[in-house]
TORBATOR-755260 format. One line per 8 residues: number of its first residue (from 1); their letters; for each residue x negated, y negated, z of N, C-alpha, C. Coordinates in steps of 0.05 Angstrom, whole numbers. Each point is the difference from the previous one (the first is absolute). Example, Ala and Ser with C-alpha at 12.3 -4.5 7.8 and 13.67 -1.06 7.14 Angstrom:
2
1> AS> -264:114:156:18:-24:0:-18:-24:0; 7:-21:-14:-16:-24:1:15:-22:14
***
This chain:
515
1> MTPMDAST> 1239:-930:-380:-19:-20:13:-14:19:16; -31:2:-3:-15:14:15:-7:-15:28; -6:13:25:-9:-7:22:-18:-25:-1; -21:6:-13:-20:-24:3:5:-28:-19; 22:-1:-14:9:-20:-12:22:-9:18; 15:13:14:22:-13:16:-5:-25:13; 23:-13:-7:-6:-28:21:16:2:29; -7:-15:12:6:2:31:35:-3:-1
9> AHAPAAPV> 10:16:12:27:-2:1:8:-23:25; 14:-15:-5:10:-25:21:25:5:15; 2:-6:20:30:-2:12:10:-31:7; 26:-5:-5:11:-28:9:-12:-10:25; -7:12:24:-8:-10:27:-27:-1:1; -7:-15:16:-34:-7:3:-9:24:19; -22:12:-5:-10:26:16:0:-6:30; 3:17:18:0:-6:27:-29:1:6
17> LQLSGIHK> -16:22:-17:-25:2:8:-17:1:-26; -22:-14:-3:-14:-3:-29:-32:1:3; -11:18:-9:-25:4:0:-14:-12:-30; -19:-13:1:-17:-4:-27:-26:-5:1; -13:16:-17:-27:-1:-4:-19:10:21; 13:17:15:-7:19:22:-33:14:-9; -18:-4:14:-20:17:-6:-10:3:22; -10:28:2:-17:7:30:-27:20:-15
25> QFAGIPVL> -24:-3:18:-19:9:-2:-9:12:20; -19:29:-7:-14:10:30:-29:-1:-14; -19:-14:18:-27:5:-1:-8:-11:-33; 15:-20:-8:1:-7:-27:12:12:-21; 12:22:6:13:20:-24:31:-10:5; 13:-10:-27:24:-2:2:20:25:1; 19:-9:13:21:24:8:28:-7:-10; 4:-31:0:22:-15:-11:-9:-18:-14
33> RDVQLNLY> 13:-6:-24:-5:-19:-19:21:-17:-10; 6:-15:6:26:-22:-14:24:15:9; 4:8:20:25:14:5:22:-16:8; 27:4:-10:21:-16:8:25:16:6; 19:-4:16:20:12:8:24:-25:3; 23:3:-10:22:-19:4:21:15:11; 10:-8:24:20:18:14:23:-15:8; 20:8:-10:30:-24:-4:18:11:23
41> PGEIHALM> 15:-12:11:16:-3:17:23:29:-6; 0:18:21:25:19:-5:-10:19:-24; -23:9:3:-11:22:-24:-14:15:6; 0:21:-6:-20:23:2:-23:4:-24; -26:-8:9:-22:2:-21:-18:21:7; -1:16:-19:-16:17:-5:-30:-5:-8; -18:6:14:-29:-6:-2:-14:28:-9; -7:2:-25:-7:26:-13:-27:-7:-8
49> GQNGAGKS> -18:32:1:-28:-2:-9:-14:29:5; -17:10:-16:-11:20:8:-15:-1:24; -11:23:11:-20:-6:28:-22:-11:-10; -4:-22:20:-28:-16:-9:10:-25:-15; 26:-6:-7:8:-24:-18:-4:-25:19; 3:2:29:-8:-29:14:31:3:17; 19:14:1:25:-6:15:-6:-3:32; -17:20:9:1:0:27:-22:-25:8
57> TLIKVLTG> -13:-5:-12:-19:-29:0:13:-22:0; 21:-7:-20:23:-17:-2:16:-7:21; 8:30:14:18:-5:22:-16:-8:23; -20:8:2:-19:-7:24:-4:-31:5; -10:-5:-30:1:-38:1:24:-10:8; 23:10:-11:31:-11:5:4:0:28; -10:24:15:8:-2:30:-19:-9:18; -23:-11:-9:-22:-7:22:-23:18:2
65> VLEASGGQ> 3:23:-3:-20:15:8:-31:-4:-18; 0:-14:-31:-19:-6:-5:2:-30:-7; -27:-15:-5:1:-23:-8:-3:2:-34; 14:-16:-13:-3:-5:-27:-22:-18:-7; -11:5:-22:-24:-7:-11:3:-30:-14; 29:4:-5:7:-22:-20:32:3:-4; 15:-28:-13:23:2:-6:19:-9:18; 22:0:-4:29:-15:18:21:20:5
73> MRLGNEAV> 8:-8:27:25:13:8:22:-23:14; 23:7:-12:16:-20:7:28:20:11; 9:-13:23:26:10:14:24:-21:-4; 15:1:-20:20:-16:-4:-15:-23:-12; -3:-25:11:-13:-20:-12:-25:-10:12; -6:17:23:-31:-2:15:-19:14:-7; -22:-6:-5:-20:11:-3:-14:15:32; -5:24:-9:-6:13:30:-19:21:-9
81> WPDSPLAA> -18:1:21:-21:24:1:1:18:28; 17:21:4:3:16:26:-32:8:6; -12:-1:27:-23:11:-2:-3:16:17; 25:12:6:2:28:21:26:6:-7; 8:34:5:24:7:-2:24:-13:13; -12:-9:25:19:-13:20:8:-28:-12; -24:-8:-13:15:-30:-14:16:2:-19; -2:16:-19:19:17:-21:25:-1:12
89> QRLGISTV> 4:14:18:27:6:17:11:-22:13; -18:-24:3:17:-23:4:5:-15:-16; -8:7:-25:7:-11:-24:29:11:-7; 1:23:6:27:16:-11:-10:22:-19; -29:13:2:-3:14:-21:-5:31:14; 19:12:-4:-5:29:19:-11:22:-17; -14:25:14:-11:19:-25:11:26:21; 8:23:-15:7:23:8:-20:16:-14
97> YQEVNLCP> -15:15:9:-20:19:-15:7:26:-3; -15:16:-18:7:26:-5:4:17:25; -20:-2:15:-6:12:29:20:-13:23; 17:7:10:16:-16:19:-21:-1:27; -4:-28:-2:-22:-16:22:23:-7:26; 10:22:7:19:-12:25:-12:23:23; 15:-5:20:-13:14:30:29:23:3; -8:29:-5:20:17:2:4:7:36
105> NLSVAENI> -16:-8:12:8:2:28:20:-21:13; 5:-22:-14:12:-21:10:34:-2:-13; 16:-5:13:28:0:-10:0:-19:-27; 24:9:-21:10:-14:-21:-10:-29:8; 17:-12:20:5:-31:0:-27:-14:9; -14:19:19:-29:-5:7:-17:-6:-24; 0:20:-22:-15:-5:-19:11:-24:-18; 20:-5:1:9:-25:-17:-9:-21:4
113> FAGRYPRC> -2:-8:27:-11:-27:18:-25:3:9; -14:22:-1:-25:2:13:-18:-24:-5; -7:-12:28:-16:-22:-2:19:-27:2; 26:2:-1:20:-23:-3:25:8:12; -5:16:29:24:8:16:8:-28:13; 32:0:1:12:-21:12:-4:8:27; -5:-33:11:-2:5:32:24:-16:11; 3:4:27:21:-9:18:-10:-1:26
121> GIAQGFRI> 6:-26:11:-7:2:33:-23:-11:2; -1:-26:15:-27:-10:6:-8:15:30; 21:2:15:-7:14:22:-10:28:0; 8:13:-25:-8:26:-3:-22:4:-18; -15:-21:1:-22:2:-18:-1:-1:-25; 17:-12:-17:12:5:-27:-3:30:-8; 16:11:14:5:32:-6:14:4:-28; -5:27:-5:10:3:-28:33:-7:-3
129> DWATLHQR> 16:-7:-12:27:-4:-1:6:28:-17; 10:19:9:6:27:-12:22:-6:-13; 20:-9:14:27:0:-16:-3:-19:-30; -9:-20:2:-5:-19:-17:-13:17:-23; -24:11:5:-19:20:-16:16:17:-18; 18:10:20:13:27:-15:26:-13:-14; 12:-21:8:16:-12:-19:-9:-8:-33; -22:-16:9:-13:-9:-27:-4:19:-20
137> ARELVARI> -18:26:12:-10:21:-14:29:10:-10; 21:2:16:30:14:-16:7:-17:-29; 0:-27:10:6:-13:-30:-20:1:-20; -27:6:2:-18:2:-19:8:24:-10; 0:22:10:7:29:-11:26:-3:-14; 19:-12:4:27:1:-7:-4:-15:-29; -18:-28:-2:-1:-10:-20:-11:22:-35; -17:10:16:-9:21:-19:15:20:-4
145> GLQIDVTH> 25:4:11:18:25:-1:-9:31:13; -16:-7:21:-16:21:16:20:5:32; 9:23:0:9:7:21:-19:17:17; -8:-10:20:-14:18:18:2:-16:29; -9:16:20:-5:-9:28:-23:-18:4; -3:-25:-1:-27:-11:4:-15:0:26; 17:9:17:-15:12:30:-19:25:-1; 8:14:-26:-18:27:-1:-25:-7:-10
153> LLSDYPVA> -16:23:7:-25:-8:-13:-6:8:-26; -23:-20:-12:6:-1:-30:-7:32:-8; -25:14:12:-1:26:-8:23:16:-7; 22:-1:18:23:15:-3:12:-1:-25; -9:-19:-19:13:-2:-28:-15:9:-26; 7:9:-22:-17:7:-16:-15:-23:-23; -18:7:-12:-17:-21:-13:20:-23:-13; 22:16:-22:11:-24:-9:17:-22:20
161> VQQLVAIA> 8:8:22:14:-17:17:-25:-20:16; -22:11:3:-23:-16:12:-12:-22:-25; 4:5:-21:-2:-18:-25:18:-24:6; 23:8:1:22:-18:4:1:-17:23; -17:14:24:-4:-14:23:-25:-28:-4; -17:6:-18:-18:-12:-5:3:-24:-16; 24:0:-23:15:-17:-9:15:-15:18; 12:10:20:18:-19:17:-19:-20:23
169> RALSIESR> -27:15:-2:-17:-19:23:-8:-25:-23; -8:7:-26:-9:-19:-17:25:-18:3; 26:5:-2:19:-16:-5:10:-17:28; -12:12:19:1:-14:29:-14:-30:2; -22:2:-18:-14:-29:-2:12:-20:-16; 28:7:-13:10:-15:-21:-15:-5:-24; -8:15:-12:-14:10:-24:11:-20:-25; -17:-8:-13:8:-12:-28:-14:21:-18
177> VLILDEPT> -22:14:7:-7:15:-22:-5:27:17; 7:19:-16:-10:30:14:-14:14:-22; -18:10:12:-24:13:-24:4:36:9; 11:11:-16:-2:29:11:-21:17:-26; -17:11:18:-29:9:-13:7:32:1; 12:8:-22:1:31:0:17:14:22; 29:-12:3:12:7:18:18:27:-1; -3:12:-26:19:26:-9:-21:18:1
185> SSLDDDEV> -22:2:6:-28:21:-5:15:25:17; 8:-6:20:3:25:17:31:5:7; 18:-12:-17:26:10:-1:13:14:-22; 22:17:7:15:18:-20:14:-17:-18; 13:5:-23:19:-12:-13:22:-12:14; 13:12:16:23:-7:14:-6:-28:16; -27:8:12:-11:-22:21:-5:-29:-12; -13:6:-30:-7:-24:-17:26:-16:-7
193> QKLFEVLR> 16:15:-6:33:-11:-9:10:-14:24; -5:3:22:9:-15:21:-12:-27:11; -29:7:-6:-21:-28:-2:12:-13:-15; 2:9:-25:10:-23:-19:30:-16:2; 19:20:11:22:-16:4:-4:-22:24; -23:0:21:-5:-21:15:-12:-24:-11; -20:8:-23:-15:-17:-11:20:-21:-17; 21:12:-15:19:-10:-14:16:-17:18
201> RLRSEGLS> 6:9:21:17:-17:20:-23:-26:6; -24:8:7:-17:-23:9:-2:-22:-27; -2:12:-21:-5:-21:-23:29:-16:-3; 25:13:2:22:-12:3:5:-26:20; -19:2:15:2:-17:22:-17:-28:-2; -20:7:-22:-18:-23:-10:-27:8:11; -8:23:14:-30:3:1:-9:15:-26; -26:-14:1:-20:7:-21:-17:27:10
209> IVFVTHFL> -4:21:-22:-13:21:7:-18:1:-18; -28:9:6:-16:14:-17:-8:31:2; 6:12:-21:2:34:4:-22:8:-17; -18:18:16:-22:13:-12:2:32:-2; 4:6:-18:5:28:-2:-19:7:-29; -1:34:0:-14:18:-19:26:10:-22; 21:-1:16:26:14:-16:10:-15:-18; 1:6:-32:12:-13:-13:30:0:0
217> NQVYAVSD> 14:23:2:25:0:9:14:-18:20; -19:-6:18:8:-20:22:3:-27:-4; -24:-7:-19:-1:-25:-7:24:-11:-14; 11:16:-23:27:-7:-8:21:7:7; -4:13:19:31:2:25:4:-24:14; -23:-20:9:6:-16:20:-10:-24:-9; -19:-4:-18:-12:-27:-1:8:-19:-18; -1:-29:-6:15:-19:-14:-29:-7:-18
225> RITVLRNG> -25:1:12:-17:-11:-15:-29:14:8; -19:0:-21:-24:15:3:-24:-11:-13; -22:4:25:-18:-17:-9:-27:20:1; -19:7:-23:-15:19:-5:-33:-15:7; -9:12:18:-31:2:-3:-21:16:-10; -18:-5:-18:-13:21:-3:-31:-9:4; -21:7:11:-30:6:8:0:-28:12; 14:-11:19:-4:-25:15:13:-15:-12
233> SWVGEWLA> 11:-4:-29:11:-22:-12:28:2:-5; 14:-27:-8:30:5:-4:3:4:-27; 21:23:-4:4:1:-26:29:-12:-11; 16:-6:15:26:-8:-5:26:3:22; 16:-17:-7:26:3:18:25:-5:-19; 12:26:5:27:-3:-13:23:14:13; 27:-12:-11:23:12:13:4:30:-7; 5:13:22:4:31:-3:10:12:-21
241> KDLGPQAL> 27:-21:-9:12:16:-19:-10:-9:-34; -22:-11:3:-13:-7:-26:-30:18:-3; -3:15:25:-24:17:-6:6:26:4; 2:15:-19:6:32:3:-26:13:7; 7:27:11:-26:10:13:-24:7:-21; 9:5:-24:-19:3:-15:-20:-26:-5; 13:-24:1:-18:-22:-2:-12:-6:27; 10:10:27:-11:-5:19:-25:17:7
249> IAAMLGRD> 2:21:-8:-24:18:2:-21:-15:-24; 8:-4:-19:-20:-14:-20:-13:-25:12; 13:-18:16:-9:-17:18:-18:6:18; 7:22:18:-21:8:15:-23:8:-7; 4:16:-20:-28:13:-14:-14:-15:-18; 12:-18:-9:-20:-19:-22:6:10:-29; 19:12:-7:-5:13:-27:27:-4:-7; 5:-1:-27:31:2:-18:1:29:-6
257> LAAASEQP> 23:16:16:7:30:-8:8:-2:-22; 12:-19:-14:14:2:-26:-22:4:-26; -26:-16:6:-18:6:-21:-11:26:4; -7:5:-28:-12:29:-6:-29:1:11; -5:29:14:-18:0:18:-12:27:-17; -31:1:6:-13:24:-11:2:22:13; 5:20:-17:8:25:11:-25:18:7; 5:13:30:-23:12:13:-9:23:-25
265> APAPTVDS> -21:10:4:-9:24:-7:14:25:14; 19:15:-21:18:25:18:-19:14:23; 7:3:23:-12:17:13:-2:31:-9; -20:13:11:3:31:-10:25:9:15; 14:28:-20:22:4:14:-4:25:12; 21:8:22:0:21:13:18:16:-3; -3:26:-1:15:21:-10:25:2:24; 19:-4:-14:30:-3:10:5:29:19
273> RQATLLQT> -12:21:-11:5:25:13:-19:6:24; -15:-21:7:-13:-2:24:14:3:22; -6:13:18:18:8:28:3:-29:10; 21:-3:12:0:-24:19:-10:2:26; -20:-17:8:-17:-3:24:20:-7:21; 4:-27:-4:22:-13:24:22:-13:-19; 24:0:23:24:-2:-6:11:-13:16; 18:-25:-3:18:-10:21:28:1:-12
281> EGLGQDTQ> 16:6:18:27:0:-1:20:-15:13; 9:-24:-6:12:-23:12:-17:-8:26; -24:5:4:-20:-12:20:6:-27:8; 3:-6:16:10:-33:15:-6:-3:24; -2:-30:9:-2:-2:29:13:-29:-2; 29:-3:19:15:-18:5:-7:-28:-9; -20:-7:12:-4:-27:-3:-29:-8:-23; -9:23:-6:-26:-2:-15:5:6:-35
289> LQPLDLQI> 13:19:2:4:14:-27:27:18:-12; 12:-13:-18:26:19:-10:-7:26:-4; 20:18:1:-11:28:-12:-3:-2:-29; -26:18:0:-19:0:-25:-10:27:-8; 5:11:-29:-8:22:-5:-29:-3:-18; -16:13:3:-27:-1:-13:-12:29:-2; -14:1:-24:-18:27:0:-30:-9:-15; -15:17:12:-28:-8:-9:-11:31:-9
297> RAGEVVGL> -12:1:-17:-11:26:-12:-32:0:8; -11:27:-1:-26:-1:0:-15:-17:-23; -19:-11:8:-18:-10:-23:19:-22:-13; 13:-15:15:22:-22:-14:-8:-22:18; 0:-25:-15:-4:-27:13:28:-18:-4; 16:0:30:25:-13:-4:-2:-24:10; 1:-25:-22:-2:-28:13:28:-4:15; -5:-15:20:18:-15:19:4:-31:-8
305> AGLLGSGR> 24:-6:-20:-11:-29:1:32:-13:19; -11:-23:-1:25:-21:12:-18:-18:13; 17:-26:5:-9:-23:8:-3:0:33; -18:-16:15:0:-1:28:27:5:15; 6:19:13:19:8:15:15:15:-11; -3:14:-24:14:17:-11:7:30:15; -16:3:19:3:26:15:-28:17:-13; -19:-5:-13:-26:16:-1:-12:14:16
313> TELARLLF> -13:-17:18:-11:3:19:15:15:22; 30:-9:8:16:19:15:2:30:-10; 0:2:-23:4:32:-11:-27:8:7; -20:-10:-7:-32:13:5:1:8:29; 11:-18:19:3:9:28:16:26:-1; 17:0:-2:20:22:-3:-11:26:-6; -12:-1:-23:-8:22:-11:-28:12:16; -16:-16:13:-22:7:13:5:5:27
321> GLDQPDRG> 27:-2:14:7:3:33:-5:-22:14; -2:-21:-6:-7:-24:13:23:-14:14; 18:5:-22:32:-8:12:15:23:-2; 23:5:8:13:18:-1:28:-4:-13; 11:15:-22:25:-5:-13:26:5:12; 14:-7:1:24:6:14:28:12:-23; -12:11:-18:17:8:-23:-13:10:-19; 10:24:-15:-13:7:-22:-20:22:4
329> ALRIDGQV> -15:6:-15:-20:25:1:-19:2:-14; -24:10:8:-26:-2:-12:-11:29:-9; -7:6:-25:-10:26:-3:-26:-2:-11; -18:20:7:-23:9:-10:-1:25:-7; -5:4:-25:-3:27:-14:25:14:1; 23:-17:3:31:11:-5:12:6:34; -20:-5:21:8:4:28:5:-25:11; 25:-3:12:0:-21:20:-18:2:23
337> VKFANPMD> -12:-26:5:-15:-8:21:-1:-26:12; -4:3:26:4:-30:15:-23:-5:13; -16:-21:-2:-22:-8:12:3:-23:25; -4:14:20:3:-8:27:-21:-28:1; -20:6:-17:-22:-21:-3:-18:0:-17; -23:-14:-3:-22:-1:-22:-7:31:-4; -10:16:20:-10:18:5:11:23:-15; 22:2:7:16:21:-19:5:-9:-30
345> AIRHGLAL> -3:-25:-12:4:-2:-20:-38:7:-16; -20:-4:17:-20:11:-6:-6:30:-7; 13:13:20:5:31:2:7:8:-28; 23:-17:-14:14:9:-18:-17:-11:-29; -17:-10:2:-21:-10:-24:5:-32:-8; 10:-14:20:1:-28:-8:-16:-16:8; -6:-23:-9:-19:-20:8:12:-32:-4; -8:-17:17:10:-24:-10:-22:-23:6
353> CPEERKTD> -3:-17:-21:-17:-22:5:14:-28:-2; -1:-5:25:24:-18:13:-4:-30:-17; 25:-21:1:-7:-17:-14:-11:-27:16; -8:4:27:-14:-17:13:-29:12:9; -19:-8:-24:-21:17:6:-14:-10:22; -1:-24:11:-22:-11:25:16:12:23; 26:-2:6:18:8:28:4:28:-2; 9:14:-26:11:28:5:-21:18:-17
361> GIVAELSV> -18:-8:-10:-24:16:-21:-23:12:20; -16:-26:0:-29:5:7:4:1:34; -29:4:8:-8:-6:30:-22:-8:-4; 2:-29:0:-25:-27:-6:-19:12:15; 2:11:23:-28:-2:23:-12:26:-13; 15:26:-16:-14:22:-1:-12:-7:-27; -20:26:-2:-16:1:-30:17:5:-15; -13:0:-25:5:17:-21:12:24:1
369> RENIALAL> -20:11:7:-4:30:8:29:10:15; -5:-15:23:26:5:17:28:-10:-11; -2:-17:-11:29:-4:-9:7:21:-25; -20:10:-15:9:17:-24:6:27:13; -18:5:28:12:29:8:21:-2:22; 15:-20:-2:22:-2:20:21:23:-5; 12:-2:-25:23:18:1:-10:33:-5; -19:2:-13:-11:28:2:-3:10:28
377> QARMGVSK> -12:-20:22:-1:9:27:24:2:13; 22:-19:-8:24:8:14:17:21:-11; -4:8:-27:12:22:-7:-11:31:14; -28:-3:7:-15:22:8:9:3:30; 13:-29:20:6:4:25:-25:2:19; 2:1:27:-17:-3:19:-17:20:6; 5:24:-11:-12:27:3:-27:-3:-23; 0:-9:-14:-24:-1:-15:-5:-31:-8
385> FLSRAEQT> -24:-5:1:-13:-25:-4:-17:-1:-24; 2:-20:-18:-22:-2:-22:-26:-7:11; -22:9:-2:-20:-6:5:-6:-26:-11; -26:-19:12:-6:-27:-19:-11:16:-22; -15:18:-1:-11:8:-28:25:9:-26; 17:11:12:25:2:-12:13:-23:-14; 8:-19:18:3:-24:-2:-15:-14:-24; -27:1:6:-17:-17:-16:1:17:-33
393> ALAERYVK> 6:22:-3:-4:14:-27:31:-5:-13; 20:-2:18:27:-3:-10:-2:-31:-11; -3:-17:16:-6:-25:-6:-16:-13:-27; -24:15:5:-18:-4:-26:11:12:-27; 17:17:1:12:15:-26:17:-19:-10; 22:-12:18:15:-20:-10:-11:-24:-4; -18:-8:10:-13:-28:-1:-11:7:-36; -12:17:-2:-12:3:-26:24:4:-22
401> LLGIKTET> 19:14:3:20:9:-20:20:-26:-4; 5:-14:23:17:-31:-7:-12:-22:-1; -29:1:0:-15:-23:-6:4:-21:23; -2:9:22:8:-20:27:-30:-12:0; -6:-28:3:-20:-10:6:-9:-7:27; -16:10:10:-9:2:26:-29:6:7; -16:-7:13:-29:7:4:-1:24:6; 17:7:32:5:28:11:19:0:5
409> VDKPIGLL> 7:30:4:31:7:7:0:-6:32; -21:-14:15:4:-5:25:10:-29:5; 0:-9:-22:5:-34:-4:29:-6:17; 7:-14:14:31:-7:7:9:-6:-23; 23:12:-4:19:-4:-19:15:-25:-3; 1:-17:20:5:-25:3:-11:-22:-17; -26:10:-6:-21:-17:-12:-3:1:-30; 18:20:-15:-1:8:-24:25:-21:-14
417> SGGNQQKA> 1:-4:-21:19:-11:-17:25:13:1; 19:-20:-14:28:15:4:0:27:-17; -9:-6:-23:3:19:-15:-17:28:7; -20:-4:8:-16:23:14:16:9:25; 12:-15:15:18:15:23:18:12:-14; 21:-9:-18:17:20:-14:-12:18:-14; -23:8:-9:-11:22:-10:0:20:22; -16:-9:28:3:15:18:20:10:14
425> ILARWMAI> 21:-10:-1:26:9:6:11:22:-15; -6:-3:-26:9:15:-16:-16:34:0; -29:-11:7:-15:24:8:10:16:21; 8:-17:19:9:17:25:21:17:-7; 20:-6:-20:18:17:-6:-9:22:-17; -14:-7:-18:-13:21:-22:-9:22:15; -10:-5:25:-21:17:12:20:26:9; 24:-6:6:14:21:9:16:11:-20
433> EPRLLILD> -9:-3:-23:13:10:-26:34:-4:-1; 10:-19:6:32:1:-4:16:8:-29; 24:13:8:13:5:-19:14:-25:-18; 7:-18:19:12:-28:-6:-12:-21:14; -1:-16:-16:-22:-27:6:15:-22:2; 12:-13:17:19:-26:-4:-21:-22:8; -1:-21:-21:-12:-24:-2:13:-27:2; 1:-5:24:17:-31:3:-19:-22:-3
441> EPTRGIDV> 7:-11:-25:-17:-29:-7:-35:6:-1; -5:20:-11:-32:15:10:-19:-29:-19; 10:-12:-14:-17:-23:-10:4:-25:7; 15:-12:21:0:-19:12:-24:-16:8; -4:-23:-10:-23:-12:16:-29:6:-11; -1:14:-18:-26:9:-12:-10:-9:-30; -24:-1:-5:-5:-10:-24:6:17:-17; 2:-11:-31:11:12:-24:-19:26:-10
449> AAKQEIMD> -22:-1:6:-20:27:0:14:21:19; 2:-6:21:5:23:24:33:7:-14; 14:-17:-6:27:7:-7:-1:22:-21; -21:-8:-20:2:20:-25:-6:25:4; -24:4:21:-12:20:12:18:22:16; 21:-16:14:16:13:14:25:16:-21; 4:-25:-18:24:17:-14:-10:23:-20; -24:-3:-9:-14:30:-13:2:14:20
457> QILRLAQA> -7:-1:25:-3:24:12:27:7:12; 18:-12:3:31:13:-3:5:21:-21; -4:-12:-25:3:13:-22:-10:32:-4; -26:-4:13:-19:22:-4:9:23:26; 16:-12:22:12:14:19:19:15:-10; 15:-14:-12:27:14:-14:-9:23:-16; -14:-9:-21:-11:21:-20:-10:25:9; -13:0:32:-14:20:15:28:17:12
465> GMAVLFIS> 25:-13:-2:22:14:12:11:-6:26; -11:-29:7:12:-12:27:28:-18:-13; 18:0:20:23:-14:-7:-5:-29:12; 7:-24:-13:-4:-24:13:23:-15:5; 10:-16:16:20:-18:2:-22:-25:3; 6:-17:-19:-19:-26:-2:24:-27:-1; -9:-18:19:22:-20:10:-24:-23:-3; 13:-22:-17:-13:-22:-7:14:-24:-5
473> SEMSEVVR> -7:-20:5:19:-30:-3:-13:-4:-34; -27:9:-5:-5:-7:-25:13:16:-24; 17:-8:-13:16:16:-17:-17:9:-21; -25:-12:-9:-5:14:-23:-18:22:11; -10:1:19:-7:21:17:12:25:-3; 26:-5:8:20:24:-2:5:12:-29; 8:-21:-18:2:14:-24:-23:15:-21; -25:-2:14:-20:0:-9:-9:29:14
481> VAHRIVVL> 5:8:19:-9:28:9:29:20:5; 19:-12:2:25:17:9:6:23:-26; 8:20:9:14:16:-21:29:1:-1; 12:-12:23:28:-7:6:2:-26:20; 17:-13:0:1:-25:16:30:-5:10; 2:-1:27:19:7:20:3:-35:5; 26:-10:-8:4:-29:12:21:-6:18; -12:-16:22:14:-4:28:5:-31:-9
489> RDRRKVGE> 26:-7:13:12:-26:3:21:-2:30; -12:-16:18:19:-4:21:1:25:10; -23:12:13:-2:33:10:24:18:-9; -3:-4:-29:16:29:-9:-14:-1:-28; 6:27:-8:-13:8:-32:20:-8:-18; -8:-13:-22:15:-15:-20:-6:16:-26; -18:17:-2:-3:10:-24:-29:19:-8; -5:6:-20:-25:13:-3:-7:-8:-31
497> LPAGSSED> -28:4:-9:-2:-11:-22:-30:18:-6; -1:13:-28:-24:14:-6:-21:-9:-8; -20:17:-3:-33:-15:0:2:-14:-31; -17:-18:-3:4:-25:-20:20:-15:7; 15:-7:16:19:-19:2:-23:-28:6; 17:-23:-6:-15:-20:-3:8:-15:32; -12:-14:2:0:-17:24:29:-19:-2; 10:-5:-22:21:-23:-4:24:28:10
505> AVYELIAA> -1:22:-5:20:25:1:-1:-3:30; -23:3:15:8:5:29:10:-22:10; -7:-32:-8:17:-22:13:26:-7:-6; 12:12:-24:24:0:-14:18:17:21; -18:24:2:21:21:22:-2:-11:27; -18:-15:14:2:-15:26:24:-19:1; 0:-14:-22:19:-25:2:19:4:-6; 12:22:-17:29:11:-9:17:-2:28
513> EHA> 25:-3:-8:25:-1:14:-3:30:15; 14:-3:24:10:31:6:17:8:-14; 2:29:-8:21:11:-11:26:4:9
***
């Protein structure tokens, strides 16, 4: 049974929460189209979809942050439309977000009951009843199996405990529905398992839980039912036991992985005798990436493939010194190196075009000229400044080389199209002539023509001897340019594929069960 043909899986009980025909528009542009969700009593329901599928928008509609443009929401047998998060809470709908939204300078008990402290004594001006507050907090943390002192500051406890305190707060309002939005993103494996124990306990008590995650193994470890969204539309609803990982990925991507696909033209081969430029040996970071081995040779394009949340960006940040590994080794030309910051990486010949172009890449208020000159000026240091004439010559050279469309290099880069902004960031790093260029989603949000130009430029850079680590959600791009494809899933490396591998081969490796 293919995902698109699957019929909705029914449960014997009536849904505790039912969304039907949900529409949402922004400035006349639809972002949710005829979306539905059926949440049954005492189940964990995974809400799945790629980035931009509509999951966050649907949760905001459900919790009263956004008003739906159409559709119906029923809680039990009652039609409801919460117009604010507070109204949703009063209905028994609570949300715990990826970033713990609590006050670290308050105690655990104060966080659980913030805004709802028990009071006592008219004569005392309805002062806080601390004894009752602490007792109720102890009962709630005990309910989720947490053994902590509720009078201690929240900041005294690790993120995993804070996440559970956020769940205790949600339970304190007598929730019927608990929404968990990426609750495991900052937790290690042991902490994830403890969280899942809590969720199973709450499920056994009859609580209904919506679980949003990007980790496939977690979906099957804890979920009873799965709903998939794609491009703002509802794809289907299945019992988790009836939808395998490969079929789930197919539903999320909108393609049948079992169908034959056109084989890409084999990428140019790289001489295997070429010396290794960069090598990692068990490189990892406790909550971000499992120990990983990687090799990149000069003149080689290594594609980094995986779904959102697989660890691609986390690896890029570790390699470039933005984050620090807590295990393993990084070698450049066979020598162990440690990057305290990106400047160390730049000195060793590394460059990074970040995933978030607008927030981490361009400086929108500065000109094209100034943006292109940034990395070279940083490498030269404060003792030598590039003159305006030198900046202009540099910028004009790369504007011509990369076909950046701008009337003048003095135009603010924020006024350029996304594709031309991306080319300018690429120019910035080409100007320092790096040995290894890390490209994290370099074609996201740009038009087809600009994508083609950037892909062609990547191959030209490799042919000139530069090593490239190419990260993209577009699997067709990865298989087209990569000499070798490293596949990640759930923050760990699960395999490698040679040049000429098909998209389906990559997806099958992502979907495969852990060995």
